[in-house]
Phi, psi and omega in degrees: 000312183299315180299321179294317181296323180286338182269009180052034184275342175274108182267357185202164172309313183302316177298316180302317190294321186290319182290328176298312186296321184300339183281339178294128188282342187219147170228161171247130177248158177289145168287155188298333180268005178298323181298320185293317181294311184301320182292314182295325175295320178290331185287332180293334182271317194265357183306317177302331180280336174292317179296320182282337177290320175295318177290332172291317188286345180257013174287142173235138180091231182285123181287139176253138179295163181295319190291317187291316181295324177299313182300315179301312181299313181294331182284330184273325187230357176081183187294333184287346175309320187299342179251012167314132178079012182296330180294321177297320180291319178291325174299315182299318179288329179285352180252292192298309181287322179303322181290313189284314176288332182288319180295316186292315183297310184299311183303311182298320173290333177287325188270341183310135173305142181296339182281001173098345176297157183285161174282151181304153185301320181295329180280325171306311184293315178301314177292328173294318172310306183300316182291318180296321182290313179295321177294318178303320179297308185291329184269002186297316176308310185290324178294325172303309181293316176306312180299317177301315183291328179282339184261346176318316185296334182283342186271159175296156190301326185284350181249359182285149183279325178059042179291129179293320182203182178302310180295324170296320178294315172307307185300321180287324179295311185292326184276331184260329184242357183092161189289325184295330177304335178297348182248021184292136174075020184296319181302310181290319173306312173294317179300312185292322181297318184304306174296318184297319186283330169292317179296324180277297198283305187287325176288317175317304189292320182294313190286333167306311185299316181291327183287327176294335183282001175253159177284000182265347186237149173236176183272079184224187184289334173298304178297312181305326183285306183302313185293326190277334171303308189286328171305319187291310180306311178301308183299322175298317176298311178303317191268339191299319177300314178297315181299323180295316178301305183303314181295318172302319179293318184291327181272349181289153176281161182300130179090350185294312187266116182274323186194153169313317179297314174300322180296314183300318184291323182294319173294327179291336181291326177298309180165157179301324185288356183295329181288352177245017177295137178084013187297308188301300176305331179288322177293313178300329178275321182294317183305303176291335176294315181291316177299317183292319182299306184290329181293309183299318180297322181278338170278335168292319182290312180302322184261337183230011180285169179284127178279123179234132179275138180268144179284000000 
C-alpha cells in the first residue's frame, strides 16, 4: 500500500478506499434467504400502507384521499382492518422476495471479481431483472390473494370473498376458479417484479458504491438509509404504471379482463394519470419498506453473514 502511494498510482479517493478494503482479510456476505426474511420483517410494519395503496388503485370514478380512506377502513373494520391480508403479504414476501434476493445475491457473489471489486452495473441490472422475473412468477399466487384480501373491505358484504388467511385463499381460488387462476396477471406481476428488483437491488448497490467512494460515508446505517431511500424512489417511479394494471387484473372477476391491451386501453380512457393512481401511498409505503428491508438485510449480513476471505 505504502509503495503504491509513493509511486502516485492512486488517482482518487475511490482507488485509495478500494486498496484499503483489499487489505482487509475478510468480508461478510449475505446468505441467499436473508432478503426474504428482511422483506417479511419490513412488511409487518408497512402492510397498512400497502393496503391503502391497493384500495386507491382499484378506485373508479371519484378518488378518495389516503387520509379519508384510512378513516373509512378504521370506521368499518377497526384498527385491525388495516392489517387485512397480512398473512398473504408475509407469504408473498417469503416466496417473491426470497426468490429475487436469493437469485440476485447468489449470482452476484459467484460472478464478483476475486479482487473484491463490484460487478458492472449492466450485469447487476441483468441479474436483478432475472431474479425479479423468477420471484414475480413464484410469488404471484400469494400476491393475488394478498390483493383480494386487502380489497375485500371495500366490497358489499354479499360480494366479499372472506378468505380466512393466505392458505385458505389459495385453496379457494384453486378449487373454485382453477389452479391457473392463481397466476392471473402473472405477466404484469413479472414485469413489475423485473423493474422493481432492478430499481431496488441494482440501484441500491450502485448508489451505495458511489456513496462509499466518497470520504463522507462509511458502511453504516446512514449509508444504508440514504441508498435505500433513493432506490425506493427510483423503483416506485419505474413500477407504478405496471403496478396499477397488475392490481386491477388480479382484482377483476373471471372474464372481465379480456387482454392486457384492453386493460391498458380502459385505464387510459380514465386519464393518463390513472396509471399513477395511488402513487403517493405507493411511495409512502415502498420507501419505508425498501429502507427497512435493506437495513434489516444489512444487519443480518453484518451479524450472521458468511465470512469470505479476499485474495
